[in-house]
C-alpha positions as a Markdown table, in Angstrom:
| # | Residue | x | y | z |
|---|---|---|---|---|
| 1 | Met | -20.8 | 47.4 | 10.1 |
| 2 | Ala | -22.5 | 46.9 | 6.5 |
| 3 | Pro | -22.7 | 43.1 | 5.5 |
| 4 | Pro | -20.4 | 42.0 | 2.9 |
| 5 | Val | -21.7 | 42.2 | -0.7 |
| 6 | Ile | -21.3 | 38.7 | -2.0 |
| 7 | Gly | -21.9 | 39.7 | -5.6 |
| 8 | Asp | -19.1 | 42.5 | -5.5 |
| 9 | Asp | -16.7 | 40.0 | -3.8 |
| 10 | Ala | -17.3 | 37.4 | -6.6 |
| 11 | Arg | -16.6 | 40.0 | -9.5 |
| 12 | Ala | -13.5 | 41.2 | -7.9 |
| 13 | Met | -12.2 | 37.5 | -7.3 |
| 14 | Ala | -13.3 | 36.8 | -11.2 |
| 15 | Arg | -11.0 | 40.0 | -12.1 |
| 16 | Asp | -8.1 | 39.1 | -10.2 |
| 17 | Glu | -8.0 | 35.5 | -11.6 |
| 18 | Ser | -8.5 | 36.9 | -15.0 |
| 19 | Arg | -5.6 | 39.4 | -14.5 |
| 20 | Leu | -3.0 | 36.6 | -13.0 |
| 21 | Pro | -2.6 | 35.0 | -16.5 |
| 22 | Arg | -1.9 | 38.6 | -18.2 |
| 23 | Glu | 0.6 | 39.1 | -15.3 |
| 24 | Arg | 2.5 | 35.8 | -15.7 |
| 25 | Asp | 2.5 | 36.6 | -19.5 |
| 26 | Gly | 3.8 | 40.0 | -19.1 |
| 27 | Glu | 6.4 | 38.8 | -16.5 |
| 28 | Leu | 7.7 | 36.2 | -18.7 |
| 29 | Ala | 7.9 | 38.7 | -21.9 |
| 30 | Arg | 10.2 | 40.9 | -19.4 |
| 31 | Gln | 12.3 | 37.8 | -18.6 |
| 32 | Met | 12.8 | 37.2 | -22.2 |
| 33 | Met | 13.8 | 40.8 | -23.3 |
| 34 | Arg | 16.2 | 41.0 | -20.4 |
| 35 | Pro | 19.8 | 40.7 | -21.8 |
| 36 | Gly | 20.7 | 37.8 | -19.9 |
| 37 | Arg | 18.4 | 35.4 | -21.3 |
| 38 | Arg | 19.1 | 34.0 | -24.6 |
| 39 | Asp | 18.5 | 31.1 | -26.8 |
| 40 | Pro | 21.4 | 28.5 | -26.6 |
| 41 | Leu | 22.6 | 29.0 | -30.0 |
| 42 | Pro | 21.9 | 31.8 | -32.5 |
| 43 | Ala | 19.5 | 31.0 | -35.2 |
| 44 | Asp | 22.3 | 31.0 | -37.9 |
| 45 | Ser | 24.8 | 29.4 | -35.8 |
| 46 | Arg | 26.5 | 26.4 | -37.5 |
| 47 | Ile | 27.6 | 25.0 | -34.3 |
| 48 | Val | 26.0 | 21.7 | -33.5 |
| 49 | Val | 25.5 | 20.4 | -29.9 |
| 50 | Thr | 24.0 | 16.9 | -29.4 |
| 51 | Ser | 23.8 | 14.4 | -26.6 |
| 52 | Asn | 24.9 | 10.8 | -27.2 |
| 53 | Arg | 26.2 | 7.9 | -25.6 |
| 54 | Arg | 29.7 | 9.8 | -25.4 |
| 55 | Gly | 28.4 | 12.3 | -23.6 |
| 56 | Thr | 27.8 | 15.9 | -24.8 |
| 57 | Glu | 29.2 | 16.6 | -28.2 |
| 58 | Ile | 29.9 | 20.1 | -29.6 |
| 59 | Leu | 30.7 | 20.0 | -33.5 |
| 60 | Phe | 32.5 | 23.2 | -34.8 |
| 61 | Pro | 32.3 | 22.5 | -38.8 |
| 62 | Ala | 34.2 | 23.9 | -41.6 |
| 63 | Ala | 33.9 | 27.4 | -43.1 |
| 64 | Arg | 31.5 | 28.6 | -40.4 |
| 65 | Asn | 32.8 | 31.9 | -41.0 |
| 66 | Pro | 32.4 | 32.5 | -45.1 |
| 67 | Gly | 32.8 | 36.1 | -44.8 |
| 68 | Val | 36.1 | 36.6 | -43.1 |
| 69 | Ala | 37.2 | 33.4 | -44.7 |
| 70 | Thr | 36.4 | 35.2 | -48.2 |
| 71 | Ser | 38.3 | 38.3 | -47.2 |
| 72 | Leu | 41.6 | 36.6 | -46.1 |
| 73 | Thr | 41.5 | 34.7 | -49.2 |
| 74 | Phe | 41.4 | 37.7 | -51.3 |
| 75 | Phe | 44.3 | 39.5 | -48.9 |
| 76 | Leu | 46.3 | 36.0 | -49.4 |
| 77 | Leu | 45.9 | 36.6 | -53.4 |
| 78 | Leu | 47.3 | 40.2 | -53.1 |
| 79 | Trp | 49.9 | 39.1 | -50.8 |
| 80 | Leu | 51.1 | 36.2 | -53.3 |
| 81 | Gly | 50.8 | 39.1 | -56.2 |
| 82 | Ser | 53.2 | 41.5 | -54.2 |
| 83 | Ile | 55.7 | 38.4 | -54.1 |
| 84 | Ala | 55.4 | 37.8 | -58.1 |
| 85 | Leu | 56.2 | 41.3 | -58.4 |
| 86 | Gln | 59.3 | 41.4 | -56.2 |
| 87 | Val | 60.4 | 38.3 | -58.2 |
| 88 | Tyr | 59.6 | 39.8 | -61.6 |
| 89 | Phe | 61.5 | 43.0 | -60.8 |
| 90 | His | 64.5 | 41.2 | -59.6 |
| 91 | Ala | 64.1 | 42.7 | -55.8 |
| 92 | Pro | 66.8 | 41.6 | -53.5 |
| 93 | Leu | 66.3 | 37.8 | -52.5 |
| 94 | Val | 65.7 | 38.8 | -48.7 |
| 95 | Phe | 62.4 | 40.6 | -49.5 |
| 96 | Pro | 60.5 | 37.8 | -51.3 |
| 97 | Ile | 61.7 | 35.1 | -48.7 |
| 98 | Val | 60.3 | 37.4 | -45.9 |
| 99 | Thr | 57.2 | 38.2 | -47.6 |
| 100 | Gly | 57.1 | 34.6 | -48.7 |
| 101 | Ile | 57.0 | 33.5 | -44.5 |
| 102 | Phe | 54.4 | 35.9 | -43.9 |
| 103 | Gly | 52.3 | 34.8 | -46.8 |
| 104 | Leu | 52.8 | 30.8 | -45.5 |
| 105 | Leu | 51.2 | 32.1 | -42.3 |
| 106 | Ile | 48.4 | 33.6 | -44.2 |
| 107 | Leu | 47.6 | 30.5 | -46.2 |
| 108 | Ile | 47.5 | 28.4 | -42.7 |
| 109 | Gly | 45.0 | 31.0 | -41.6 |
| 110 | Val | 43.1 | 30.6 | -44.8 |
| 111 | Leu | 42.8 | 26.8 | -44.6 |
| 112 | Asp | 42.0 | 27.1 | -41.2 |
| 113 | Leu | 39.0 | 29.3 | -41.9 |
| 114 | Trp | 38.0 | 27.3 | -44.9 |
| 115 | Leu | 38.5 | 23.6 | -43.7 |
| 116 | Glu | 39.4 | 23.1 | -40.1 |
| 117 | Val | 36.6 | 21.0 | -38.3 |
| 118 | Thr | 36.6 | 20.2 | -34.4 |
| 119 | Arg | 34.9 | 17.9 | -32.4 |
| 120 | Val | 34.5 | 18.3 | -28.5 |
| 121 | Thr | 33.1 | 15.5 | -26.3 |
| 122 | Val | 32.7 | 15.9 | -22.8 |
| 123 | Asp | 31.1 | 13.5 | -20.2 |
| 124 | Ala | 31.3 | 13.4 | -16.5 |
| 125 | Gly | 35.3 | 14.0 | -15.6 |
| 126 | Thr | 36.7 | 13.9 | -19.1 |
| 127 | Leu | 37.0 | 16.2 | -22.0 |
| 128 | Asn | 38.0 | 15.1 | -25.5 |
| 129 | Trp | 38.8 | 17.5 | -28.6 |
| 130 | Ala | 40.0 | 16.4 | -32.1 |
| 131 | Lys | 40.8 | 18.7 | -34.9 |
| 132 | Gly | 41.5 | 18.1 | -38.6 |
| 133 | Tyr | 40.8 | 19.6 | -42.2 |
| 134 | Leu | 37.4 | 18.5 | -43.3 |
| 135 | Ser | 37.1 | 15.9 | -40.8 |
| 136 | Pro | 38.3 | 15.9 | -37.0 |
| 137 | Gly | 41.6 | 13.8 | -36.3 |
| 138 | Arg | 43.3 | 12.1 | -33.5 |
| 139 | Asp | 41.3 | 12.7 | -29.9 |
| 140 | His | 43.4 | 14.5 | -27.1 |
| 141 | Gly | 41.9 | 14.3 | -23.8 |
| 142 | Leu | 42.1 | 15.8 | -20.2 |
| 143 | Thr | 40.4 | 15.1 | -17.4 |
| 144 | Ala | 38.2 | 17.3 | -15.0 |
| 145 | Ser | 41.1 | 17.3 | -12.3 |
| 146 | Glu | 43.6 | 18.6 | -14.7 |
| 147 | Ile | 41.3 | 21.6 | -15.9 |
| 148 | Ala | 41.3 | 25.0 | -14.0 |
| 149 | Glu | 38.4 | 26.6 | -16.0 |
| 150 | Val | 36.8 | 27.2 | -19.4 |
| 151 | Asn | 35.6 | 30.4 | -20.7 |
| 152 | Ala | 35.2 | 32.5 | -23.8 |
| 153 | Gln | 38.1 | 34.7 | -24.9 |
| 154 | Ile | 39.0 | 37.1 | -28.0 |
| 155 | Gly | 40.6 | 35.0 | -30.6 |
| 156 | Met | 40.9 | 37.6 | -33.4 |
| 157 | Gln | 39.6 | 40.4 | -35.0 |
| 158 | Ala | 38.6 | 41.2 | -38.6 |
| 159 | Gly | 38.0 | 44.6 | -39.2 |
| 160 | Thr | 35.8 | 46.1 | -36.5 |
| 161 | Thr | 34.3 | 42.2 | -35.9 |
| 162 | Val | 35.6 | 40.5 | -32.8 |
| 163 | Tyr | 35.8 | 36.4 | -32.9 |
| 164 | Tyr | 35.9 | 34.5 | -29.7 |
| 165 | Asp | 37.6 | 31.2 | -29.0 |
| 166 | Val | 36.3 | 28.4 | -26.4 |
| 167 | Val | 39.5 | 28.2 | -24.1 |
| 168 | Val | 40.3 | 25.3 | -22.0 |
| 169 | Thr | 42.8 | 26.4 | -19.0 |
| 170 | Arg | 45.0 | 23.8 | -17.5 |
| 171 | Lys | 45.7 | 24.1 | -13.9 |
| 172 | Gly | 49.6 | 24.5 | -15.0 |
| 173 | Gly | 48.4 | 27.6 | -17.0 |
| 174 | Lys | 48.5 | 26.0 | -20.3 |
| 175 | Lys | 45.4 | 27.5 | -22.8 |
| 176 | Ile | 43.8 | 25.2 | -25.2 |
| 177 | Arg | 41.6 | 26.5 | -27.8 |
| 178 | Val | 38.9 | 23.7 | -28.4 |
| 179 | Gly | 36.5 | 26.0 | -30.3 |
| 180 | Arg | 37.7 | 28.9 | -32.4 |
| 181 | Ser | 36.3 | 32.1 | -34.1 |
| 182 | Leu | 33.1 | 32.5 | -33.2 |
| 183 | Arg | 31.1 | 35.6 | -33.8 |
| 184 | Asp | 28.6 | 35.8 | -31.1 |
| 185 | Lys | 30.2 | 36.3 | -27.7 |
| 186 | Arg | 27.3 | 35.0 | -25.8 |
| 187 | Glu | 27.1 | 31.9 | -28.0 |
| 188 | Ala | 31.0 | 31.3 | -26.9 |
| 189 | Gln | 30.2 | 31.7 | -23.4 |
| 190 | Trp | 27.2 | 29.3 | -23.5 |
| 191 | Leu | 29.4 | 26.7 | -25.1 |
| 192 | Ala | 32.3 | 27.3 | -22.5 |
| 193 | Ala | 29.5 | 26.9 | -19.9 |
| 194 | Thr | 28.1 | 23.8 | -21.3 |
| 195 | Ile | 31.4 | 21.9 | -21.5 |
| 196 | Gln | 32.3 | 23.1 | -17.9 |
| 197 | Lys | 28.6 | 22.0 | -16.8 |
| 198 | Ala | 29.1 | 18.7 | -18.3 |
| 199 | Leu | 32.2 | 18.2 | -16.8 |
| 200 | Gly | 30.6 | 17.9 | -13.5 |
């Protein structure tokens, strides 16, 4: 049997050692390109997630979807214009009343899109949320034992774009939308998972 060639073995080992970092880098790159892997929040997200003495805090700021808010505002102006025309041409009173009721619902939607702010605070065993126009209002709370699950669900659709809500489902079946109108489904899923994890 021929004796081993030490020089050849050393060169082979050197090639193997130099290959390992490249293989690790390649594996990391492949993992980063997998659909399941992503940053916590999209680069253009306006959602703010922080940790403080109260626990994990998620802030949903006002006017976080200016595109759809502008479109709905324009639609509201057209709707109000139709009411004005009905009054001007003396349409039967029932028509401007019914149209006005739907206009009021559209107005609420416009105000929500432009002004609503939501703050969600989670620690081990407790979830609190507060909503309001321009700033969060009074806190509402649930204990972990009252919560069945936290997930992302379809909230609304504008044209072909679907927006998602972060929904807390109580054990009795009641659903509470603690975060609304998220354009990125994976972002909504990540926020829901963050809340679920923080609850313990």
